[in-house]
C-alpha positions in Angstrom: 152.9 127.3 112.4 154.4 127.6 108.9 153.5 130.1 106.3 151.5 127.7 104.1 149.3 126.6 107.0 148.7 130.3 108.1 147.7 131.3 104.5 145.3 128.3 104.3 143.7 129.2 107.7 143.3 132.9 106.6 141.7 131.8 103.3 139.2 129.5 105.0 138.3 132.3 107.5 137.7 134.8 104.6 135.5 132.3 102.7 133.5 131.5 105.8 133.0 135.2 106.6 132.0 136.1 103.1 129.3 133.4 103.2 128.0 134.6 106.5 128.0 138.3 105.4 126.0 137.6 102.2 123.6 135.2 104.0 124.6 132.4 101.7 124.2 128.8 102.8 125.9 125.9 101.1 123.9 125.0 98.1 122.4 121.5 98.1 123.3 119.2 95.3 119.9 117.5 95.6 117.3 118.9 93.2 114.8 116.1 93.6 113.1 116.4 97.1 112.5 112.7 97.1 116.0 111.8 96.0 117.3 110.9 99.4 114.4 108.5 100.1 114.6 107.1 96.6 118.3 106.4 97.0 117.4 104.3 100.1 114.7 102.5 98.2 117.0 101.6 95.4 118.9 99.1 97.4 117.9 95.5 96.4 117.7 93.0 99.3 119.2 89.6 98.7 117.6 87.1 101.1 119.1 83.8 102.0 118.3 81.0 99.6 115.6 78.9 101.2 113.8 75.7 100.4 111.1 74.9 99.7 110.1 78.0 97.8 107.7 78.6 94.9 108.3 80.6 91.7 105.6 83.3 91.0 105.5 86.5 88.9 103.7 89.8 88.4 103.5 92.1 85.4 103.0 95.8 85.2 101.5 97.7 82.3 101.9 101.5 82.0 99.0 103.0 79.9 99.7 106.5 81.3 101.0 109.4 79.3 104.1 109.6 81.5 107.0 107.3 82.3 106.9 105.8 85.8 109.4 104.0 88.1 108.9 101.9 91.1 110.5 100.8 94.4 109.3 98.0 96.7 109.8 97.2 100.4 109.3 93.8 101.9 106.4 93.3 104.3 106.5 92.4 108.0 107.8 88.9 107.2 110.9 90.3 105.6 113.3 87.7 104.1 111.3 84.9 105.8 108.8 85.3 103.0 111.3 85.1 100.1 114.2 83.1 98.8 117.4 84.7 97.3 117.4 87.8 95.3 114.1 87.1 93.5 112.0 89.3 95.7 110.2 92.6 94.8 113.2 94.8 95.7 115.2 93.2 92.9 113.3 95.4 90.5 113.7 98.7 92.4 114.4 101.7 90.2 113.0 100.0 87.1 111.4 102.4 84.6 108.3 101.6 82.7 108.0 104.0 79.7 104.6 105.4 78.7 102.7 102.7 76.8 105.2 100.1 78.0 105.1 97.0 80.2 107.5 95.0 82.4 106.9 91.5 81.1 107.0 88.8 83.8 108.9 89.8 87.0 110.0 86.6 88.6 109.5 86.3 92.4 110.6 83.3 94.6 108.2 83.3 97.5 107.8 81.1 100.6 104.1 80.7 101.3 102.2 83.9 102.1 104.4 86.9 101.0 103.6 90.6 101.3 105.2 93.8 100.2 104.5 97.4 99.3 105.4 99.1 96.0 105.6 102.9 95.5 105.1 104.1 92.0 106.4 107.6 91.1 107.1 109.9 88.2 110.6 110.5 87.0 110.6 113.7 89.1 110.2 111.6 92.2 106.5 112.7 92.8 104.6 109.7 94.2 101.5 108.7 92.3 100.6 105.6 94.4 101.8 103.2 97.0 100.1 99.8 96.8 100.1 96.9 99.2 100.4 93.5 97.6 100.6 89.9 98.7 100.5 86.3 97.5 98.2 84.1 99.4 96.4 80.8 98.9 92.6 81.2 98.7 90.5 78.9 100.9 90.2 75.5 99.2 89.5 71.9 100.1 92.5 70.2 101.8 92.6 67.4 99.2 93.0 69.9 96.4 96.2 71.8 95.4 95.3 75.4 95.0 97.4 78.1 93.4 98.4 81.2 95.3 96.7 84.4 94.1 98.0 87.9 94.0 96.0 90.3 96.1 96.0 94.1 96.3 94.7 96.1 99.2 91.7 98.0 97.9 90.3 100.3 100.7 90.5 98.0 103.7 90.0 94.7 101.8 92.4 92.4 100.0 91.1 91.7 96.5 92.3 89.7 93.5 90.8 92.3 91.2 89.9 95.9 91.6 91.4 99.3 91.3 92.6 102.3 93.3 92.8 105.9 92.4 96.2 107.5 91.6 97.4 110.8 92.9 97.1 113.6 90.4 99.9 113.1 87.9 100.7 116.7 86.8 98.3 119.0 88.6 95.9 119.2 85.6 93.5 116.5 87.0 95.1 113.9 84.7 95.1 111.2 87.4 93.9 107.7 86.8 93.8 104.3 88.3 95.9 101.2 88.9 94.0 98.0 88.7 94.8 94.4 89.4 93.6 91.6 87.2 95.1 88.1 88.0 98.9 88.9 88.3 98.9 92.1 86.3 98.8 95.7 87.5 97.7 98.1 84.9 98.0 101.9 85.1 95.3 103.8 83.2 94.8 107.5 82.5 91.7 109.2 83.8 91.5 110.9 80.3 92.0 108.0 77.9 92.5 110.4 75.0 95.7 111.4 76.7 97.0 107.8 76.9 99.1 106.1 74.3 97.4 103.2 72.6 98.2 99.9 74.3 
């Protein structure tokens, strides 16, 4: 063993012993407790291009007094429900500033298509996970009926309705997320704390 290798080994031993004697553990570089799961959520899934497929869209309005970001996961059908990169995961990590909106988020679905979207504060605190799906309502077979966007409210799929958010900052300043047509809108519990929309 040469002199350089010996000195390196001794230095490593001294550093290891000093950490053990002081009770120090290696410090984590992760300050956000949800960072590791958020990093996984950020990966967009590109599904195979499939035909036929139908173009649809959703919009999200943020009338809260805080910025939010969101991450989606495909439902049980996975890529069978979607075509190409135009699925809900394409928008993972998108930030909607307070008082802002997304505009139309294009989705290329294949028939009934479901997914979940988790909305969180910039700190990583989850304010709500919602289940969504596109499905065709019952209609006469001779009629062409559009697909509707549904949100799971309680244990029922609804084309309109709202669910309560988790507390945003610990002060009781929660609110709701409501679905109307193809638009999700986040609203403050205390409207005086919300920016004007």
